[in-house]
Every structure is written in structure tokens, then in C-alpha cells.
N, CA, C and O atoms as CSV, one atom per row, in Angstrom:
chain,resi,resn,atom,element,x,y,z
A,1,MET,N,N,-28.984,24.212,-34.744
A,1,MET,CA,C,-30.161,25.073,-34.763
A,1,MET,C,C,-29.795,26.435,-35.339
A,1,MET,O,O,-28.653,26.872,-35.199
A,2,TRP,N,N,-30.723,27.103,-35.971
A,2,TRP,CA,C,-30.406,28.343,-36.662
A,2,TRP,C,C,-30.329,29.561,-35.752
A,2,TRP,O,O,-29.799,30.599,-36.150
A,3,ILE,N,N,-30.857,29.444,-34.521
A,3,ILE,CA,C,-30.752,30.557,-33.570
A,3,ILE,C,C,-30.470,30.006,-32.178
A,3,ILE,O,O,-31.083,29.032,-31.744
A,4,ASN,N,N,-29.529,30.648,-31.487
A,4,ASN,CA,C,-29.146,30.237,-30.138
A,4,ASN,C,C,-28.918,31.467,-29.275
A,4,ASN,O,O,-28.506,32.518,-29.765
A,5,SER,N,N,-29.188,31.323,-27.999
A,5,SER,CA,C,-28.840,32.379,-27.055
A,5,SER,C,C,-27.346,32.301,-26.800
A,5,SER,O,O,-26.763,31.216,-26.814
A,6,CYS,N,N,-26.725,33.450,-26.569
A,6,CYS,CA,C,-25.313,33.488,-26.206
A,6,CYS,C,C,-25.163,34.454,-25.033
A,6,CYS,O,O,-26.156,34.972,-24.522
A,7,GLU,N,N,-23.953,34.690,-24.618
A,7,GLU,CA,C,-23.696,35.475,-23.415
A,7,GLU,C,C,-24.328,36.869,-23.443
A,7,GLU,O,O,-24.908,37.312,-22.451
A,8,ASN,N,N,-24.215,37.554,-24.576
A,8,ASN,CA,C,-24.686,38.935,-24.658
A,8,ASN,C,C,-25.977,39.127,-25.447
A,8,ASN,O,O,-26.512,40.234,-25.501
A,9,GLY,N,N,-26.477,38.064,-26.055
A,9,GLY,CA,C,-27.664,38.204,-26.901
A,9,GLY,C,C,-27.977,36.911,-27.613
A,9,GLY,O,O,-28.214,35.880,-26.984
A,10,ILE,N,N,-27.975,36.975,-28.962
A,10,ILE,CA,C,-28.271,35.780,-29.759
A,10,ILE,C,C,-27.248,35.620,-30.879
A,10,ILE,O,O,-26.595,36.575,-31.299
A,11,ARG,N,N,-27.134,34.390,-31.344
A,11,ARG,CA,C,-26.356,34.079,-32.543
A,11,ARG,C,C,-27.270,33.315,-33.479
A,11,ARG,O,O,-28.023,32.438,-33.055
A,12,LEU,N,N,-27.195,33.655,-34.753
A,12,LEU,CA,C,-28.038,32.979,-35.714
A,12,LEU,C,C,-27.260,32.623,-36.961
A,12,LEU,O,O,-26.296,33.295,-37.328
A,13,SER,N,N,-27.692,31.561,-37.603
A,13,SER,CA,C,-27.116,31.132,-38.880
A,13,SER,C,C,-27.888,31.806,-39.995
A,13,SER,O,O,-29.117,31.866,-39.972
A,14,ALA,N,N,-27.150,32.313,-40.975
A,14,ALA,CA,C,-27.794,32.992,-42.094
A,14,ALA,C,C,-27.131,32.575,-43.396
A,14,ALA,O,O,-25.926,32.324,-43.448
A,15,ILE,N,N,-27.935,32.506,-44.440
A,15,ILE,CA,C,-27.446,32.289,-45.794
A,15,ILE,C,C,-27.720,33.578,-46.555
A,15,ILE,O,O,-28.865,34.021,-46.656
A,16,ILE,N,N,-26.663,34.173,-47.088
A,16,ILE,CA,C,-26.779,35.450,-47.788
A,16,ILE,C,C,-26.769,35.209,-49.290
A,16,ILE,O,O,-25.898,34.515,-49.815
A,17,GLN,N,N,-27.742,35.788,-49.970
A,17,GLN,CA,C,-27.781,35.744,-51.428
A,17,GLN,C,C,-27.537,37.160,-51.941
A,17,GLN,O,O,-28.445,37.991,-51.919
A,18,PRO,N,N,-26.317,37.443,-52.402
A,18,PRO,CA,C,-26.014,38.793,-52.890
A,18,PRO,C,C,-26.587,39.048,-54.281
A,18,PRO,O,O,-27.061,38.132,-54.953
A,19,ARG,N,N,-26.534,40.298,-54.692
A,19,ARG,CA,C,-26.997,40.739,-56.010
A,19,ARG,C,C,-28.459,40.395,-56.275
A,19,ARG,O,O,-28.823,39.999,-57.382
A,20,SER,N,N,-29.275,40.547,-55.265
A,20,SER,CA,C,-30.702,40.299,-55.412
A,20,SER,C,C,-31.385,41.592,-55.846
A,20,SER,O,O,-30.763,42.654,-55.859
A,21,SER,N,N,-32.654,41.498,-56.199
A,21,SER,CA,C,-33.381,42.692,-56.635
A,21,SER,C,C,-33.775,43.588,-55.468
A,21,SER,O,O,-33.987,44.786,-55.655
A,22,LYS,N,N,-33.877,43.016,-54.251
A,22,LYS,CA,C,-34.172,43.832,-53.068
A,22,LYS,C,C,-33.649,43.148,-51.817
A,22,LYS,O,O,-33.363,41.950,-51.818
A,23,ASN,N,N,-33.530,43.928,-50.746
A,23,ASN,CA,C,-33.105,43.399,-49.455
A,23,ASN,C,C,-34.324,42.827,-48.742
A,23,ASN,O,O,-35.317,43.522,-48.529
A,24,GLU,N,N,-34.234,41.539,-48.375
A,24,GLU,CA,C,-35.363,40.907,-47.706
A,24,GLU,C,C,-34.956,39.595,-47.051
A,24,GLU,O,O,-33.970,38.964,-47.431
A,25,VAL,N,N,-35.750,39.202,-46.051
A,25,VAL,CA,C,-35.632,37.874,-45.472
A,25,VAL,C,C,-36.657,37.007,-46.174
A,25,VAL,O,O,-37.830,37.369,-46.258
A,26,THR,N,N,-36.216,35.853,-46.685
A,26,THR,CA,C,-37.146,35.012,-47.437
A,26,THR,C,C,-37.615,33.798,-46.654
A,26,THR,O,O,-38.487,33.068,-47.127
A,27,GLY,N,N,-37.065,33.561,-45.475
A,27,GLY,CA,C,-37.514,32.447,-44.656
A,27,GLY,C,C,-36.364,31.583,-44.180
A,27,GLY,O,O,-35.212,32.017,-44.151
A,28,ILE,N,N,-36.690,30.352,-43.806
A,28,ILE,CA,C,-35.692,29.408,-43.316
A,28,ILE,C,C,-35.345,28.446,-44.444
A,28,ILE,O,O,-36.230,27.880,-45.084
A,29,TYR,N,N,-34.046,28.266,-44.681
A,29,TYR,CA,C,-33.562,27.370,-45.723
A,29,TYR,C,C,-32.344,26.631,-45.175
A,29,TYR,O,O,-31.401,27.264,-44.700
A,30,ASN,N,N,-32.353,25.301,-45.235
A,30,ASN,CA,C,-31.241,24.485,-44.719
A,30,ASN,C,C,-30.849,24.878,-43.296
A,30,ASN,O,O,-29.667,25.022,-42.984
A,31,ASN,N,N,-31.849,25.050,-42.442
A,31,ASN,CA,C,-31.641,25.361,-41.026
A,31,ASN,C,C,-30.908,26.687,-40.810
A,31,ASN,O,O,-30.124,26.821,-39.870
A,32,ALA,N,N,-31.165,27.660,-41.677
A,32,ALA,CA,C,-30.583,28.997,-41.548
A,32,ALA,C,C,-31.585,30.015,-42.086
A,32,ALA,O,O,-32.451,29.683,-42.896
A,33,LEU,N,N,-31.456,31.244,-41.628
A,33,LEU,CA,C,-32.303,32.334,-42.100
A,33,LEU,C,C,-31.763,32.796,-43.448
A,33,LEU,O,O,-30.607,33.210,-43.537
A,34,LYS,N,N,-32.577,32.734,-44.493
A,34,LYS,CA,C,-32.127,33.141,-45.823
A,34,LYS,C,C,-32.423,34.614,-46.037
A,34,LYS,O,O,-33.545,35.078,-45.834
A,35,ILE,N,N,-31.385,35.344,-46.454
A,35,ILE,CA,C,-31.474,36.790,-46.633
A,35,ILE,C,C,-30.984,37.149,-48.028
A,35,ILE,O,O,-29.910,36.721,-48.448
A,36,ARG,N,N,-31.765,37.922,-48.726
A,36,ARG,CA,C,-31.361,38.436,-50.031
A,36,ARG,C,C,-30.917,39.884,-49.863
A,36,ARG,O,O,-31.593,40.680,-49.212
A,37,LEU,N,N,-29.779,40.216,-50.454
A,37,LEU,CA,C,-29.227,41.574,-50.389
A,37,LEU,C,C,-28.895,42.068,-51.792
A,37,LEU,O,O,-28.504,41.283,-52.656
A,38,THR,N,N,-29.050,43.357,-52.013
A,38,THR,CA,C,-28.771,43.933,-53.322
A,38,THR,C,C,-27.264,44.100,-53.570
A,38,THR,O,O,-26.840,44.176,-54.723
A,39,SER,N,N,-26.472,44.156,-52.531
A,39,SER,CA,C,-25.028,44.391,-52.660
A,39,SER,C,C,-24.308,43.214,-53.307
A,39,SER,O,O,-24.700,42.061,-53.125
A,40,PRO,N,N,-23.258,43.510,-54.059
A,40,PRO,CA,C,-22.436,42.422,-54.605
A,40,PRO,C,C,-21.470,41.907,-53.531
A,40,PRO,O,O,-21.164,42.621,-52.576
A,41,PRO,N,N,-20.998,40.682,-53.686
A,41,PRO,CA,C,-20.063,40.129,-52.696
A,41,PRO,C,C,-18.617,40.551,-52.976
A,41,PRO,O,O,-17.729,39.707,-53.096
A,42,VAL,N,N,-18.391,41.854,-53.076
A,42,VAL,CA,C,-17.071,42.385,-53.421
A,42,VAL,C,C,-16.591,43.327,-52.323
A,42,VAL,O,O,-17.333,44.206,-51.884
A,43,ASP,N,N,-15.362,43.143,-51.884
A,43,ASP,CA,C,-14.714,44.020,-50.896
A,43,ASP,C,C,-15.550,44.211,-49.633
A,43,ASP,O,O,-15.556,45.301,-49.061
A,44,GLY,N,N,-16.243,43.188,-49.196
A,44,GLY,CA,C,-17.010,43.259,-47.955
A,44,GLY,C,C,-18.319,44.027,-48.055
A,44,GLY,O,O,-18.958,44.283,-47.035
A,45,ALA,N,N,-18.730,44.400,-49.264
A,45,ALA,CA,C,-19.962,45.184,-49.435
A,45,ALA,C,C,-21.181,44.421,-48.939
A,45,ALA,O,O,-22.056,45.004,-48.300
A,46,ALA,N,N,-21.250,43.128,-49.223
A,46,ALA,CA,C,-22.405,42.339,-48.783
A,46,ALA,C,C,-22.424,42.201,-47.257
A,46,ALA,O,O,-23.496,42.197,-46.652
A,47,ASN,N,N,-21.256,42.088,-46.633
A,47,ASN,CA,C,-21.196,42.014,-45.167
A,47,ASN,C,C,-21.690,43.308,-44.533
A,47,ASN,O,O,-22.451,43.281,-43.566
A,48,LYS,N,N,-21.260,44.434,-45.076
A,48,LYS,CA,C,-21.712,45.734,-44.562
A,48,LYS,C,C,-23.213,45.897,-44.772
A,48,LYS,O,O,-23.920,46.381,-43.888
A,49,ALA,N,N,-23.694,45.494,-45.938
A,49,ALA,CA,C,-25.132,45.587,-46.229
A,49,ALA,C,C,-25.923,44.675,-45.298
A,49,ALA,O,O,-27.021,45.029,-44.870
A,50,CYS,N,N,-25.378,43.512,-44.984
A,50,CYS,CA,C,-26.033,42.576,-44.074
A,50,CYS,C,C,-26.198,43.205,-42.689
A,50,CYS,O,O,-27.265,43.106,-42.084
A,51,ILE,N,N,-25.154,43.846,-42.192
A,51,ILE,CA,C,-25.219,44.490,-40.877
A,51,ILE,C,C,-26.215,45.641,-40.897
A,51,ILE,O,O,-27.001,45.789,-39.961
A,52,ARG,N,N,-26.196,46.458,-41.946
A,52,ARG,CA,C,-27.157,47.571,-42.059
A,52,ARG,C,C,-28.587,47.052,-42.128
A,52,ARG,O,O,-29.485,47.602,-41.490
A,53,PHE,N,N,-28.795,45.992,-42.905
A,53,PHE,CA,C,-30.126,45.413,-43.047
A,53,PHE,C,C,-30.652,44.909,-41.711
A,53,PHE,O,O,-31.788,45.204,-41.340
A,54,PHE,N,N,-29.831,44.147,-40.983
A,54,PHE,CA,C,-30.254,43.634,-39.679
A,54,PHE,C,C,-30.492,44.766,-38.689
A,54,PHE,O,O,-31.423,44.698,-37.887
A,55,SER,N,N,-29.672,45.794,-38.734
A,55,SER,CA,C,-29.836,46.941,-37.845
A,55,SER,C,C,-31.202,47.581,-38.043
A,55,SER,O,O,-31.914,47.861,-37.078
A,56,LYS,N,N,-31.559,47.809,-39.291
A,56,LYS,CA,C,-32.848,48.428,-39.608
A,56,LYS,C,C,-34.005,47.492,-39.250
A,56,LYS,O,O,-34.999,47.925,-38.667
A,57,LEU,N,N,-33.874,46.219,-39.598
A,57,LEU,CA,C,-34.916,45.234,-39.345
A,57,LEU,C,C,-35.210,45.088,-37.852
A,57,LEU,O,O,-36.369,45.033,-37.440
A,58,LEU,N,N,-34.153,45.026,-37.050
A,58,LEU,CA,C,-34.302,44.764,-35.617
A,58,LEU,C,C,-34.413,46.020,-34.772
A,58,LEU,O,O,-34.736,45.939,-33.586
A,59,GLY,N,N,-34.151,47.174,-35.358
A,59,GLY,CA,C,-34.223,48.418,-34.606
A,59,GLY,C,C,-33.112,48.571,-33.589
A,59,GLY,O,O,-33.321,49.128,-32.511
A,60,VAL,N,N,-31.918,48.073,-33.929
A,60,VAL,CA,C,-30.763,48.194,-33.041
A,60,VAL,C,C,-29.635,48.901,-33.787
A,60,VAL,O,O,-29.672,49.036,-35.010
A,61,SER,N,N,-28.651,49.343,-33.044
A,61,SER,CA,C,-27.497,50.010,-33.636
A,61,SER,C,C,-26.646,49.010,-34.419
A,61,SER,O,O,-26.526,47.856,-34.006
A,62,PRO,N,N,-26.057,49.427,-35.537
A,62,PRO,CA,C,-25.169,48.522,-36.281
A,62,PRO,C,C,-24.002,48.012,-35.433
A,62,PRO,O,O,-23.468,46.936,-35.702
A,63,SER,N,N,-23.607,48.768,-34.421
A,63,SER,CA,C,-22.496,48.335,-33.555
A,63,SER,C,C,-22.883,47.136,-32.686
A,63,SER,O,O,-22.009,46.492,-32.106
A,64,GLU,N,N,-24.166,46.831,-32.587
A,64,GLU,CA,C,-24.623,45.693,-31.795
A,64,GLU,C,C,-24.736,44.417,-32.630
A,64,GLU,O,O,-25.158,43.378,-32.121
A,65,ILE,N,N,-24.364,44.490,-33.905
A,65,ILE,CA,C,-24.450,43.351,-34.811
A,65,ILE,C,C,-23.054,43.030,-35.329
A,65,ILE,O,O,-22.341,43.912,-35.809
A,66,THR,N,N,-22.671,41.764,-35.229
A,66,THR,CA,C,-21.349,41.331,-35.656
A,66,THR,C,C,-21.460,40.040,-36.454
A,66,THR,O,O,-22.199,39.129,-36.083
A,67,ILE,N,N,-20.727,39.974,-37.541
A,67,ILE,CA,C,-20.583,38.708,-38.258
A,67,ILE,C,C,-19.407,38.001,-37.608
A,67,ILE,O,O,-18.268,38.457,-37.714
A,68,VAL,N,N,-19.675,36.889,-36.935
A,68,VAL,CA,C,-18.627,36.208,-36.186
A,68,VAL,C,C,-18.000,35.046,-36.966
A,68,VAL,O,O,-16.939,34.546,-36.590
A,69,GLN,N,N,-18.647,34.623,-38.034
A,69,GLN,CA,C,-18.112,33.529,-38.839
A,69,GLN,C,C,-18.658,33.635,-40.250
A,69,GLN,O,O,-19.826,33.972,-40.445
A,70,GLY,N,N,-17.811,33.348,-41.238
A,70,GLY,CA,C,-18.255,33.320,-42.627
A,70,GLY,C,C,-18.092,34.631,-43.363
A,70,GLY,O,O,-18.938,34.980,-44.186
A,71,PHE,N,N,-17.021,35.372,-43.090
A,71,PHE,CA,C,-16.819,36.673,-43.729
A,71,PHE,C,C,-16.754,36.586,-45.251
A,71,PHE,O,O,-17.220,37.493,-45.941
A,72,SER,N,N,-16.188,35.515,-45.776
A,72,SER,CA,C,-16.069,35.383,-47.233
A,72,SER,C,C,-16.935,34.250,-47.774
A,72,SER,O,O,-16.657,33.691,-48.835
A,73,SER,N,N,-17.978,33.925,-47.035
A,73,SER,CA,C,-18.876,32.840,-47.415
A,73,SER,C,C,-20.312,33.335,-47.415
A,73,SER,O,O,-20.626,34.341,-46.778
A,74,ARG,N,N,-21.173,32.640,-48.117
A,74,ARG,CA,C,-22.609,32.956,-48.071
A,74,ARG,C,C,-23.216,32.510,-46.745
A,74,ARG,O,O,-24.212,33.071,-46.290
A,75,ASN,N,N,-22.607,31.494,-46.128
A,75,ASN,CA,C,-23.083,30.977,-44.843
A,75,ASN,C,C,-22.403,31.738,-43.721
A,75,ASN,O,O,-21.181,31.689,-43.581
A,76,LYS,N,N,-23.191,32.440,-42.924
A,76,LYS,CA,C,-22.645,33.292,-41.876
A,76,LYS,C,C,-23.262,32.977,-40.521
A,76,LYS,O,O,-24.381,32.473,-40.427
A,77,THR,N,N,-22.507,33.284,-39.482
A,77,THR,CA,C,-23.030,33.286,-38.129
A,77,THR,C,C,-23.018,34.732,-37.679
A,77,THR,O,O,-21.978,35.390,-37.704
A,78,ILE,N,N,-24.174,35.227,-37.268
A,78,ILE,CA,C,-24.341,36.633,-36.909
A,78,ILE,C,C,-24.732,36.722,-35.440
A,78,ILE,O,O,-25.603,35.987,-34.974
A,79,GLU,N,N,-24.082,37.626,-34.719
A,79,GLU,CA,C,-24.398,37.846,-33.308
A,79,GLU,C,C,-25.080,39.201,-33.152
A,79,GLU,O,O,-24.634,40.206,-33.706
A,80,VAL,N,N,-26.164,39.207,-32.392
A,80,VAL,CA,C,-26.882,40.443,-32.093
A,80,VAL,C,C,-26.863,40.623,-30.585
A,80,VAL,O,O,-27.386,39.785,-29.850
A,81,ILE,N,N,-26.268,41.705,-30.124
A,81,ILE,CA,C,-26.148,41.982,-28.693
A,81,ILE,C,C,-27.429,42.641,-28.184
A,81,ILE,O,O,-28.026,43.477,-28.862
A,82,GLY,N,N,-27.837,42.247,-26.974
A,82,GLY,CA,C,-28.946,42.902,-26.304
A,82,GLY,C,C,-30.327,42.470,-26.756
A,82,GLY,O,O,-31.311,43.149,-26.463
A,83,LEU,N,N,-30.419,41.363,-27.459
A,83,LEU,CA,C,-31.702,40.870,-27.947
A,83,LEU,C,C,-31.850,39.412,-27.523
A,83,LEU,O,O,-30.904,38.633,-27.633
A,84,THR,N,N,-33.026,39.044,-27.042
A,84,THR,CA,C,-33.259,37.653,-26.669
A,84,THR,C,C,-33.814,36.899,-27.871
A,84,THR,O,O,-34.276,37.499,-28.842
A,85,GLU,N,N,-33.760,35.590,-27.787
A,85,GLU,CA,C,-34.303,34.752,-28.860
A,85,GLU,C,C,-35.792,35.020,-29.038
A,85,GLU,O,O,-36.283,35.080,-30.165
A,86,LYS,N,N,-36.502,35.178,-27.942
A,86,LYS,CA,C,-37.940,35.446,-28.005
A,86,LYS,C,C,-38.221,36.782,-28.706
A,86,LYS,O,O,-39.114,36.864,-29.549
A,87,GLN,N,N,-37.463,37.822,-28.360
A,87,GLN,CA,C,-37.641,39.133,-28.994
A,87,GLN,C,C,-37.363,39.044,-30.493
A,87,GLN,O,O,-38.095,39.615,-31.301
A,88,PHE,N,N,-36.304,38.326,-30.859
A,88,PHE,CA,C,-35.944,38.181,-32.265
A,88,PHE,C,C,-37.055,37.488,-33.048
A,88,PHE,O,O,-37.426,37.929,-34.136
A,89,ARG,N,N,-37.578,36.408,-32.490
A,89,ARG,CA,C,-38.651,35.674,-33.172
A,89,ARG,C,C,-39.910,36.532,-33.311
A,89,ARG,O,O,-40.597,36.454,-34.330
A,90,GLU,N,N,-40.218,37.344,-32.305
A,90,GLU,CA,C,-41.380,38.239,-32.380
A,90,GLU,C,C,-41.197,39.273,-33.497
A,90,GLU,O,O,-42.137,39.569,-34.235
A,91,ILE,N,N,-39.991,39.817,-33.614
A,91,ILE,CA,C,-39.709,40.787,-34.676
A,91,ILE,C,C,-39.885,40.125,-36.039
A,91,ILE,O,O,-40.477,40.709,-36.947
A,92,LEU,N,N,-39.369,38.902,-36.179
A,92,LEU,CA,C,-39.539,38.199,-37.458
A,92,LEU,C,C,-41.010,37.978,-37.785
A,92,LEU,O,O,-41.433,38.155,-38.927
A,93,LYS,N,N,-41.783,37.592,-36.780
A,93,LYS,CA,C,-43.212,37.368,-37.008
A,93,LYS,C,C,-43.916,38.626,-37.476
A,93,LYS,O,O,-44.702,38.585,-38.423
A,94,THR,N,N,-43.642,39.739,-36.823
A,94,THR,CA,C,-44.355,40.973,-37.142
A,94,THR,C,C,-43.874,41.640,-38.408
A,94,THR,O,O,-44.682,42.221,-39.132
A,95,LYS,N,N,-42.572,41.577,-38.707
A,95,LYS,CA,C,-42.038,42.303,-39.858
A,95,LYS,C,C,-41.867,41.472,-41.110
A,95,LYS,O,O,-41.827,42.012,-42.216
A,96,ILE,N,N,-41.764,40.168,-40.950
A,96,ILE,CA,C,-41.452,39.333,-42.106
A,96,ILE,C,C,-42.633,38.467,-42.514
A,96,ILE,O,O,-43.012,38.430,-43.685
A,97,LEU,N,N,-43.201,37.785,-41.561
A,97,LEU,CA,C,-44.151,36.734,-41.884
A,97,LEU,C,C,-45.599,37.204,-41.995
A,97,LEU,O,O,-46.504,36.377,-42.102
A,98,CYS,N,N,-45.832,38.500,-41.973
A,98,CYS,CA,C,-47.209,39.018,-42.080
A,98,CYS,C,C,-47.618,39.147,-43.533
A,98,CYS,O,O,-48.738,39.565,-43.824
């Protein structure tokens, strides 16, 4: 499943598409949240941009977001501390799917 509850919050599967024209969530693709980022996949720039993007999108501190798997891959597992699955889905509905 693309989103699961964990001890401190949630973990989600994401597919990152670097070098896009803008930062955005485009929906669910292959059982993961697809995210387009403007940053290139060089020297961790896309990972940093991913954390900043999620921080702004979810209204949480960047320190509460961690990439736990897939540092050098487009397929990532991201952990968000202090957020429930229900809260995350509500944020996606209001900010993305409108």
C-alpha cells in the first residue's frame, strides 16, 4: 500500500520525477504518490527539494520529514512524524485534488 501508519506518524511510497517544469503532486501511479520536482537528481538536490516540498504542502517542519529508503532512486519511502493517515489524506484532498 502507498501509505501506512507507523510508530510516530505515517510512511508513504513516492515516485519522484526530477527536472520537471514545476513542483507538484500528480496523483497515484504504480501504488505510489507521484511527485514532480524542478530540482535535478544531482548531489541530493532532489531529496532536499522533496523534503521542502512536503514540508510546505503539509504545513510541518522539514525536520519532521525523512526519506527512509531510496536516497539514490526515484522510488522513495518517506516518513512524516506527527501526522495521521487520515490527516494526510485530507490535506491531499484539499490541496491537490480540488
